[in-house]
C-alpha positions as CSV (number, residue, x, y, z in Angstrom):
1,M,-131.6,46.6,96.3
2,R,-135.0,45.2,97.4
3,Y,-136.0,48.6,98.8
4,I,-135.1,50.8,95.8
5,L,-138.2,49.9,93.7
6,P,-140.7,50.5,96.5
7,L,-139.0,53.8,97.5
8,L,-139.0,54.9,93.9
9,A,-142.7,54.1,93.5
10,C,-143.5,56.0,96.7
11,G,-141.4,59.0,95.6
12,L,-143.2,59.1,92.2
13,A,-146.6,58.8,93.9
14,V,-146.0,61.6,96.4
15,S,-144.4,63.9,93.8
16,S,-147.5,63.7,91.5
17,C,-149.9,64.7,94.3
18,A,-152.0,67.8,94.0
19,K,-150.6,71.0,95.7
20,R,-152.5,72.8,98.4
21,P,-154.1,76.1,97.1
22,D,-151.9,78.3,99.2
23,A,-148.7,76.7,97.7
24,I,-149.7,77.5,94.2
25,V,-148.0,80.6,92.6
26,P,-150.3,83.0,90.7
27,V,-150.0,83.3,86.9
28,D,-148.8,86.8,85.8
29,V,-151.9,88.5,84.4
30,P,-151.1,91.9,83.0
31,M,-152.7,94.9,84.7
32,A,-153.7,96.2,81.2
33,A,-156.4,93.5,81.1
34,Y,-158.4,95.6,83.6
35,S,-157.1,99.1,83.0
36,N,-160.2,100.3,81.1
37,L,-162.6,99.6,84.1
38,D,-163.7,102.2,86.6
39,C,-163.7,101.6,90.4
40,L,-167.2,100.2,90.5
41,A,-166.6,97.8,87.7
42,L,-163.3,96.8,89.2
43,A,-165.0,96.1,92.6
44,S,-167.6,94.0,90.8
45,E,-165.0,92.0,88.9
46,Y,-162.9,91.6,92.1
47,L,-165.8,90.1,94.0
48,K,-166.6,87.8,91.0
49,E,-163.0,86.6,90.7
50,Q,-162.7,86.2,94.5
51,A,-165.7,83.9,94.5
52,S,-164.2,82.0,91.5
53,L,-160.9,81.7,93.4
54,S,-162.6,80.5,96.5
55,A,-164.6,77.8,94.6
56,V,-161.6,76.4,92.7
57,S,-159.4,76.6,95.8
58,K,-161.9,74.4,97.6
59,Q,-161.8,71.9,94.8
60,Q,-158.0,72.0,94.8
61,H,-157.9,71.5,98.6
62,D,-160.3,68.5,98.2
63,A,-158.1,67.1,95.5
64,A,-154.9,67.4,97.6
65,T,-156.7,65.7,100.5
66,G,-157.9,63.0,98.2
67,D,-154.4,62.5,96.9
68,A,-153.0,62.2,100.4
69,V,-155.6,59.6,101.3
70,G,-155.2,57.7,98.1
71,V,-151.4,57.5,98.4
72,F,-151.8,56.4,102.0
73,L,-154.4,53.7,101.3
74,V,-153.7,52.6,97.7
75,G,-150.3,54.1,96.8
76,V,-151.8,56.2,94.0
77,P,-152.8,59.9,94.0
78,M,-156.4,59.3,93.0
79,S,-157.5,62.9,92.4
80,S,-154.6,63.8,90.3
81,T,-154.9,60.6,88.4
82,F,-158.5,61.2,87.5
83,G,-158.5,64.9,86.7
84,G,-159.3,66.4,90.1
85,D,-156.2,68.6,90.2
86,K,-157.1,72.3,89.5
87,E,-153.7,73.8,89.9
88,G,-153.8,75.7,86.7
89,Q,-157.2,77.2,87.4
90,V,-156.1,78.3,90.9
91,A,-153.0,80.0,89.5
92,V,-155.0,81.9,86.8
93,A,-157.7,83.0,89.4
94,K,-155.0,84.2,91.8
95,G,-153.3,86.1,88.9
96,K,-156.6,87.8,88.0
97,V,-157.3,88.8,91.6
98,N,-153.8,90.2,91.9
99,A,-154.1,92.2,88.6
100,I,-157.5,93.6,89.7
101,E,-156.1,94.6,93.1
102,A,-153.1,96.3,91.5
103,N,-155.5,98.3,89.2
104,M,-157.7,99.3,92.1
105,K,-154.7,100.5,94.1
106,A,-153.3,102.4,91.1
107,K,-156.6,104.2,90.6
108,G,-157.1,104.9,94.3
109,C,-160.2,102.6,94.6
110,N,-161.1,100.9,97.8
111,V,-160.6,97.1,97.7
112,P,-163.8,95.4,98.9
113,A,-163.5,93.4,102.1
114,I,-164.1,89.7,101.6
115,S,-165.8,87.9,104.4
116,K,-164.5,84.4,105.0
117,P,-166.8,81.5,105.8
118,G,-167.5,81.4,109.6
119,Q,-166.5,85.0,110.0
120,K,-169.1,87.4,111.4
121,G,-169.4,90.9,110.1
122,T,-168.6,93.7,112.5
123,S,-171.2,96.2,113.5
124,K,-171.0,99.4,115.5
């Protein structure tokens, strides 16, 4: 009986931690939101949304790391408690990127390559 309360508290603390960005499911954004754009406009919008997704994913990753440290040291997921969790924003950004990609593929547009940090461009 003595161990039930601490186990329950640990379970609640861990369950309220921020998710890692790759574990967040995208929101279903309708393709129609971007159907009126041509390939050039879609490519521009795609790059803008990818940059937004990257920025909010970094914030979410930092929140998840902060929660893990907070739970380990204090027993409280600090980032989630104080508004650092950006799960909703990551889900929306992923949904927008998916909708833009789907429109680009449907129209036969080339999807721009995204360079990741630390990745060098290829040259011939």
